[in-house]
C-alpha positions as CSV (number, residue, x, y, z in Angstrom):
1,M,0.0,0.0,0.0
2,K,2.9,2.3,0.7
3,W,4.1,1.8,-2.9
4,I,0.7,2.6,-4.3
5,G,0.4,5.7,-2.2
6,Q,3.9,6.8,-3.2
7,H,3.0,6.2,-6.8
8,I,-0.1,8.3,-6.6
9,Y,1.9,11.0,-4.9
10,D,4.5,11.0,-7.6
11,L,1.9,11.2,-10.3
12,I,0.2,14.2,-8.7
13,S,3.5,15.9,-8.0
14,R,4.3,15.6,-11.6
15,F,1.5,18.1,-12.4
16,R,2.6,20.5,-9.6
17,D,4.5,22.8,-12.0
18,D,3.9,21.1,-15.4
19,V,1.1,19.7,-17.6
20,Y,1.5,16.5,-19.5
21,L,-0.8,14.9,-22.0
22,E,-1.0,11.2,-22.6
23,S,-2.0,9.6,-25.9
24,V,-2.3,12.9,-27.7
25,S,-4.4,12.7,-30.9
26,S,-3.7,14.8,-34.0
27,G,-6.2,17.6,-34.7
28,T,-6.8,21.2,-35.8
29,I,-6.0,24.1,-33.6
30,A,-9.3,26.0,-33.4
31,S,-7.7,29.3,-32.2
32,G,-4.3,30.7,-32.3
33,G,-1.8,30.6,-29.4
34,N,1.9,30.5,-28.6
35,L,1.9,27.0,-27.0
36,G,3.3,23.7,-28.0
37,L,4.4,20.2,-26.9
38,D,8.0,19.1,-26.2
39,S,9.4,15.6,-26.8
40,N,7.8,14.3,-23.6
41,N,4.3,15.6,-24.6
42,K,4.6,18.4,-22.0
43,I,2.8,21.6,-22.8
44,V,5.4,24.4,-23.1
45,K,5.4,28.1,-23.8
46,A,7.4,29.5,-26.6
47,T,10.5,31.2,-25.5
48,E,10.9,33.5,-28.6
49,A,8.7,36.1,-30.2
50,S,9.1,34.4,-33.5
51,G,8.9,30.9,-34.8
52,D,10.8,28.8,-37.3
53,L,8.5,28.1,-40.2
54,T,11.0,26.4,-42.5
55,A,8.7,23.5,-42.9
56,I,6.3,25.6,-45.0
57,V,5.8,24.1,-48.5
58,V,5.8,27.2,-50.8
59,G,4.8,25.4,-54.0
60,S,6.0,25.5,-57.6
61,G,7.5,28.8,-58.7
62,L,7.6,30.3,-55.2
63,V,10.6,30.6,-52.9
64,G,10.9,31.6,-49.2
65,E,13.1,34.6,-48.8
66,D,12.6,34.8,-45.0
67,L,10.6,32.1,-43.2
68,S,11.9,32.7,-39.7
69,G,9.1,35.1,-38.8
70,P,7.4,36.9,-37.4
71,I,6.1,37.6,-40.9
72,P,7.3,35.1,-43.4
73,E,8.2,36.4,-46.9
74,L,7.4,34.5,-50.1
75,S,8.7,35.6,-53.6
76,V,8.1,34.5,-57.2
77,S,11.0,32.6,-58.6
78,A,12.9,34.3,-61.4
79,T,12.5,31.1,-63.5
80,L,8.7,30.9,-62.9
81,A,7.4,28.7,-65.8
82,G,3.8,30.0,-65.5
83,L,0.7,30.7,-63.3
84,T,-2.2,28.3,-63.6
85,S,-4.7,30.6,-61.9
86,L,-4.9,34.2,-60.6
87,G,-7.5,35.2,-58.1
88,H,-10.6,33.1,-57.5
89,A,-14.1,32.8,-58.9
90,G,-15.9,36.1,-58.9
91,A,-12.8,38.0,-57.8
92,T,-11.4,41.2,-59.5
93,T,-7.7,41.4,-59.9
94,N,-6.3,44.9,-60.1
95,I,-2.8,45.4,-61.5
96,V,-1.4,48.9,-61.4
97,A,1.7,50.3,-63.0
98,G,4.8,48.6,-61.8
99,D,3.0,45.7,-60.1
100,V,4.3,43.2,-62.7
101,T,7.9,43.1,-63.9
102,M,9.2,40.3,-66.1
103,Y,12.9,39.7,-66.6
104,N,13.0,36.5,-68.6
105,T,16.3,34.7,-68.4
106,I,15.3,32.1,-71.0
107,N,14.1,32.4,-74.6
108,D,16.8,35.0,-75.4
109,G,15.4,37.4,-72.8
110,N,12.1,37.7,-74.6
111,P,9.1,37.3,-72.2
112,T,5.8,35.9,-73.4
113,I,2.4,36.3,-71.8
114,S,-0.3,33.8,-72.9
115,L,-3.9,34.0,-71.7
116,G,-6.6,31.6,-72.8
117,S,-8.2,28.2,-72.3
118,S,-6.0,26.2,-74.6
119,A,-3.0,26.3,-76.9
120,T,-5.3,27.1,-79.8
121,N,-7.6,29.5,-78.1
122,R,-5.6,32.2,-76.4
123,L,-4.1,35.7,-76.5
124,E,-0.4,35.7,-76.7
125,I,1.8,38.8,-76.3
126,A,5.4,38.2,-77.2
127,S,7.9,40.9,-76.5
128,I,10.9,40.8,-78.8
129,Y,13.8,43.1,-77.9
130,N,16.7,44.3,-80.1
131,S,20.2,43.1,-79.6
132,G,20.9,45.9,-77.1
133,G,18.0,44.7,-74.9
134,Q,16.7,48.2,-74.6
135,T,13.8,48.8,-77.0
136,L,10.6,46.9,-77.6
137,D,10.5,46.1,-81.3
138,V,7.6,43.7,-81.9
139,V,4.4,42.8,-80.1
140,T,2.3,40.0,-81.6
141,F,-1.2,38.9,-80.9
142,T,-2.5,35.4,-82.0
143,N,-5.5,33.2,-81.7
144,Y,-7.9,35.7,-80.1
145,S,-11.4,34.4,-79.3
146,S,-13.8,37.2,-80.0
147,A,-16.7,38.2,-77.8
148,S,-19.1,36.2,-80.0
149,G,-17.3,33.0,-78.9
150,T,-15.8,32.2,-82.3
151,N,-12.1,31.5,-82.6
152,D,-11.6,33.7,-85.6
153,G,-8.1,35.1,-84.8
154,R,-9.2,38.7,-84.3
155,F,-7.8,41.4,-82.2
156,Q,-9.3,44.9,-81.8
157,F,-7.9,48.1,-80.4
158,Y,-10.3,50.8,-79.1
159,V,-9.6,54.4,-78.1
160,D,-12.4,56.0,-75.9
161,E,-14.6,53.0,-76.8
162,V,-14.1,53.8,-80.5
163,L,-12.8,50.9,-82.7
164,M,-9.5,52.1,-84.3
165,T,-7.8,49.0,-85.5
166,N,-9.0,45.5,-86.4
167,I,-6.4,42.8,-86.8
168,H,-7.7,39.6,-88.3
169,D,-6.6,36.6,-90.3
170,T,-7.2,38.4,-93.7
171,G,-5.6,41.7,-92.9
172,V,-5.6,44.9,-90.8
173,S,-8.4,47.4,-91.0
174,F,-7.9,51.0,-89.7
175,Y,-10.8,53.3,-88.8
176,G,-9.8,57.0,-89.2
177,S,-6.9,58.7,-90.9
178,V,-3.6,56.7,-91.3
179,G,-0.4,58.6,-91.7
180,S,3.3,57.9,-92.1
181,F,5.5,60.7,-90.7
182,A,9.2,60.2,-91.0
183,D,12.2,61.0,-93.2
184,D,11.6,59.2,-96.5
185,A,8.1,58.0,-95.4
186,Q,6.6,55.5,-97.7
187,F,3.6,53.1,-98.0
188,Y,4.1,49.7,-99.5
189,A,1.6,47.2,-101.0
190,S,3.7,44.2,-101.8
191,D,2.1,41.1,-103.2
192,S,4.1,37.9,-102.5
193,T,1.7,35.7,-104.6
194,T,3.2,34.2,-107.7
195,S,3.1,37.0,-110.3
196,S,0.4,36.8,-113.0
197,A,-1.8,39.1,-115.1
198,T,-4.1,39.5,-112.1
199,Q,-1.6,39.8,-109.2
200,G,0.4,42.7,-107.8
201,G,0.2,45.3,-105.1
202,K,-3.2,47.1,-104.9
203,L,-4.4,50.5,-103.7
204,I,-8.2,50.6,-103.2
205,L,-10.1,53.9,-102.8
206,Q,-13.6,53.1,-101.9
207,S,-16.8,55.0,-101.2
208,D,-19.7,53.1,-99.5
209,D,-22.3,54.8,-97.3
210,G,-24.8,51.9,-97.7
211,V,-26.6,53.3,-100.8
212,A,-25.8,53.3,-104.5
213,M,-23.4,55.9,-105.8
214,G,-25.1,58.9,-107.5
215,A,-24.2,60.4,-110.9
216,G,-21.4,62.9,-110.5
217,H,-20.4,61.6,-107.1
218,R,-16.7,61.0,-106.3
219,L,-15.4,57.5,-105.8
220,G,-12.0,58.5,-104.5
221,V,-9.2,61.1,-104.9
222,I,-5.4,61.2,-104.8
223,E,-4.0,64.6,-103.7
224,F,-0.4,65.8,-104.1
225,K,0.3,68.4,-101.5
226,G,3.3,70.4,-100.3
227,A,4.2,73.1,-97.8
228,E,3.8,76.7,-99.0
229,D,5.4,78.3,-95.9
230,A,7.2,77.4,-92.6
231,S,3.9,77.2,-90.7
232,N,2.8,73.7,-91.9
233,N,0.3,75.3,-94.4
234,R,0.1,72.8,-97.2
235,T,-1.4,73.3,-100.7
236,I,-2.6,70.9,-103.4
237,G,-0.4,71.0,-106.4
238,A,-2.3,68.4,-108.4
239,R,-5.0,65.8,-107.8
240,I,-6.7,62.9,-109.6
241,E,-10.3,62.1,-109.0
242,A,-12.4,59.1,-109.9
243,M,-16.0,60.1,-110.5
244,V,-19.3,58.4,-111.4
245,D,-19.8,59.7,-114.9
246,S,-22.2,62.7,-114.6
247,G,-23.8,62.0,-118.0
248,L,-25.1,58.6,-116.7
249,D,-27.7,57.5,-114.2
250,D,-26.9,56.5,-110.6
251,W,-25.0,53.3,-110.2
252,S,-26.9,50.1,-110.1
253,P,-26.2,46.3,-110.7
254,F,-26.6,47.2,-114.4
255,E,-24.7,50.5,-114.8
256,N,-21.3,51.5,-113.3
257,G,-19.9,54.1,-115.7
258,G,-16.9,56.1,-114.3
259,R,-14.4,58.7,-115.4
260,L,-11.0,60.1,-114.3
261,D,-10.5,63.9,-113.9
262,F,-7.0,65.3,-113.7
263,Y,-6.4,68.7,-112.0
264,T,-3.3,70.9,-111.8
265,T,-2.8,74.1,-109.7
266,D,-1.7,77.5,-111.0
267,G,-1.3,80.8,-109.3
268,N,-2.5,81.1,-105.7
269,A,-4.0,77.6,-105.1
270,S,-6.1,77.9,-108.2
271,E,-7.0,74.3,-109.3
272,S,-8.4,73.6,-112.8
273,K,-9.3,70.4,-114.7
274,V,-6.8,69.7,-117.5
275,L,-7.9,66.2,-118.7
276,T,-10.9,64.0,-118.5
277,L,-11.0,60.3,-119.4
278,D,-14.7,59.3,-119.6
279,S,-16.7,56.1,-119.8
280,D,-16.9,56.4,-123.6
281,K,-13.2,56.1,-123.9
282,L,-12.9,59.7,-124.9
283,A,-10.0,61.9,-123.7
284,T,-10.8,65.6,-123.4
285,F,-8.0,68.2,-122.9
286,T,-9.1,71.6,-121.7
287,G,-6.0,73.2,-123.2
288,A,-3.6,72.8,-126.1
289,V,-2.0,69.4,-126.7
290,T,1.7,69.0,-127.7
291,V,3.0,65.7,-128.9
292,T,6.7,65.5,-129.1
293,G,6.9,62.0,-130.5
294,A,5.0,60.0,-133.1
295,L,1.2,59.8,-132.8
296,T,0.0,56.4,-133.9
297,M,-3.7,55.3,-133.9
298,P,-5.7,52.5,-135.6
299,D,-7.6,53.2,-138.8
300,D,-11.0,54.9,-138.6
301,T,-10.5,56.0,-135.0
302,V,-9.1,59.5,-135.6
303,T,-11.2,62.6,-135.0
304,F,-9.8,65.9,-136.2
305,A,-10.8,69.3,-135.1
306,K,-9.3,72.7,-136.1
307,A,-5.8,71.6,-135.0
308,S,-2.7,73.5,-135.9
309,G,-1.4,72.4,-139.3
310,V,-4.6,70.6,-140.3
311,T,-7.0,72.0,-142.9
312,P,-10.2,73.4,-141.3
313,N,-12.1,71.3,-143.9
314,V,-11.5,68.2,-141.8
315,F,-14.4,66.8,-139.9
316,G,-14.0,63.5,-138.1
317,S,-12.0,61.3,-140.5
318,N,-13.1,63.1,-143.6
319,I,-11.7,66.1,-145.6
320,K,-14.7,68.0,-146.9
321,L,-14.7,69.2,-150.5
322,I,-16.4,72.5,-150.8
323,P,-17.2,74.5,-154.1
324,S,-14.0,76.5,-153.9
325,D,-12.0,73.3,-154.2
326,F,-13.2,72.7,-157.8
327,A,-11.7,74.2,-161.0
328,A,-12.2,73.6,-164.7
329,N,-9.7,72.0,-167.1
330,D,-8.8,73.4,-170.5
331,D,-10.9,71.0,-172.6
332,G,-13.2,73.9,-173.6
333,G,-10.5,75.9,-175.1
334,N,-8.5,78.9,-173.9
335,T,-11.6,81.0,-173.6
336,K,-13.7,78.5,-171.7
337,F,-11.9,78.0,-168.4
338,G,-14.6,79.4,-166.3
339,V,-16.6,77.6,-163.7
340,G,-19.6,79.2,-161.9
341,Y,-21.6,78.6,-158.7
342,V,-25.4,78.7,-159.0
343,E,-26.3,80.5,-155.8
344,H,-30.1,80.6,-156.2
345,A,-33.0,78.6,-157.4
346,S,-35.4,80.2,-159.9
347,G,-38.7,78.4,-160.6
348,G,-37.6,75.3,-158.6
349,T,-36.5,73.4,-161.7
350,P,-33.6,70.9,-161.4
351,D,-31.5,73.1,-163.8
352,S,-31.4,75.8,-161.1
353,D,-30.1,73.7,-158.2
354,Y,-27.2,75.1,-156.2
355,G,-23.7,74.0,-157.1
356,M,-20.7,74.4,-159.3
357,R,-21.3,74.1,-163.1
358,P,-19.0,74.2,-166.1
359,A,-19.1,77.1,-168.5
360,N,-18.7,74.8,-171.5
361,S,-20.0,71.3,-172.2
362,L,-16.5,70.1,-172.9
363,V,-15.2,71.2,-169.6
364,E,-14.5,68.8,-166.8
365,L,-14.3,69.8,-163.1
366,F,-11.3,68.9,-160.9
367,A,-11.0,69.0,-157.1
368,F,-7.5,69.3,-155.6
369,V,-6.9,67.9,-152.0
370,S,-3.9,67.9,-149.7
371,I,-3.5,64.9,-147.5
372,P,-2.5,65.8,-143.9
373,E,0.9,64.7,-142.7
374,G,1.0,61.2,-141.2
375,M,-2.3,60.3,-142.9
376,K,-3.4,58.4,-146.0
377,A,-6.4,58.8,-148.3
378,T,-8.6,55.7,-148.7
379,H,-11.9,56.7,-150.3
380,V,-13.6,59.5,-152.2
381,M,-17.2,60.6,-152.4
382,I,-18.5,63.2,-155.0
383,H,-22.0,64.6,-154.5
384,A,-23.5,65.9,-157.7
385,K,-26.7,66.5,-159.6
386,G,-26.1,63.3,-161.7
387,N,-24.0,60.2,-161.5
388,Y,-21.1,61.6,-163.6
389,D,-18.0,59.5,-164.2
390,A,-15.2,60.3,-161.6
391,E,-11.6,59.3,-161.1
392,V,-8.9,59.9,-158.5
393,F,-5.3,60.8,-159.4
394,E,-2.1,61.4,-157.4
395,A,-0.2,64.4,-158.5
396,E,3.0,66.2,-157.4
397,I,3.7,69.9,-156.7
398,D,7.2,69.6,-157.9
399,G,6.7,67.9,-161.2
400,D,4.3,66.6,-163.8
401,A,3.6,63.1,-162.4
402,F,-0.1,62.3,-162.6
403,T,-1.1,58.7,-161.7
404,S,-4.5,57.2,-161.5
405,R,-5.4,55.7,-158.1
406,S,-8.9,54.4,-158.8
407,S,-10.3,52.1,-161.5
408,G,-13.1,54.5,-162.5
409,G,-16.0,55.4,-160.3
410,A,-19.0,57.7,-160.4
411,A,-20.5,60.6,-158.5
412,N,-22.8,59.8,-155.6
413,T,-21.0,56.4,-155.1
414,L,-18.2,55.9,-152.6
415,I,-15.0,55.3,-154.6
416,D,-12.6,52.8,-153.1
417,M,-9.2,54.0,-154.3
418,D,-5.7,52.8,-153.8
419,D,-4.4,54.1,-150.4
420,V,-2.2,57.2,-150.9
421,N,0.1,58.1,-148.1
422,A,0.8,61.8,-147.6
423,S,4.2,63.1,-148.6
424,A,5.9,66.5,-148.7
425,T,5.0,66.9,-152.4
426,N,1.9,64.9,-153.4
427,F,-1.8,65.8,-153.5
428,L,-5.0,64.3,-154.9
429,A,-6.6,65.5,-158.1
430,I,-10.2,64.2,-158.5
431,S,-11.9,64.6,-161.9
432,V,-15.6,64.8,-162.4
433,N,-16.6,64.3,-166.1
434,T,-19.3,66.9,-166.6
435,T,-20.6,67.0,-170.2
436,A,-23.1,69.8,-170.2
437,T,-23.5,73.3,-168.7
438,T,-26.5,72.1,-166.8
439,H,-24.4,69.6,-164.8
440,K,-23.6,70.6,-161.3
441,V,-21.3,69.4,-158.5
442,Y,-22.3,70.1,-154.9
443,G,-19.2,68.9,-153.1
444,G,-17.8,65.7,-151.6
445,Y,-15.2,64.4,-149.2
446,V,-12.0,62.3,-149.0
447,T,-11.7,59.7,-146.2
448,I,-8.4,59.6,-144.4
449,A,-6.7,57.4,-141.8
450,I,-3.5,57.1,-139.8
451,V,-0.6,55.6,-141.6
452,E,0.4,52.5,-139.6
453,D,4.1,51.6,-139.2
């Protein structure tokens, strides 16, 4: 009994200054406290204001800079491969300037940020630096999933909630003015497709307000401007406009006529139209035209006006023969050279029709025609009161050459003659075989065309 009592005494004495726990179970500390158990399961008080937390598992990409307390410090590793999540469901993450700094020691020092749900549905920002490691050269965006949920590779930039740039898989669209301001500034449109008759760089000037273009409306314009002083005042020196042809109806699926207008500036910013190329393939110059080289055009496409060096009798591709172009030969004798013009009708009889008539029944009438330089004569028409015999000859101003260039013919019928090219000395002599003083010739024309090389 003594031993039992002593034993009880010893057990009670053990708790006089200390507290021991037997068979301690593992559990969760419900509230904080600076208490713990020693190796004998005795409850002890911490002897320091801080604790050693070196057993903390910091996880992938994190390192413990100072885990000895009282406030442990954790840092992101310089070789962090990536973050699998940031924040939690419903949370808002605010990153202000300077909060995120990336110094990538791999991939040649070019950090990459990739956000998205998969490797093919993500936004990727790749920063590529120059060899000096100072300046950001390239930022690329790939595989953007748009707000509609379609993975169409699109990225859009907004300024004050206004769409400014749209980058997509078929190109880049800019909304607003686009400029290039630098020494030797240039715009390029380079087509890398295999060259062909339909490939090549393209500049498109387009007008589309949702309705059809109206007659006289402008499709686009190219302006050439320059500074007129040292205060950034710039003036147009020339411009080219593409217009809906004003002579046509509004555009439709069945009509799209257009023209080009060319303007130049003279004096104090005074612009004027100098050339129009219209939908009918006509070129209209508002001033004089000077051609320093050869002017070559296909047959039957030349229209002559009162141009310098060209007879004013030319209309279209014909040289008109008027009464003054006709003279009489000497078949009537030395006293019968006359030819007269009947200038009035008396009684309305055929004999009193207007026209040139011979003074003698033996006289024949001749018309003499100069062929313009660079042209050739191809046909002759004589208009007369009757179908008198007619013939075309080539003559020379410096000699007596006189060569027939038609195998006969008659007035009021188009005479198909041998083509006669203009020279410095030749001309046409067209005979009309009048046989009575009542015969009359009204006039005619000579058809001309460009001489082809």
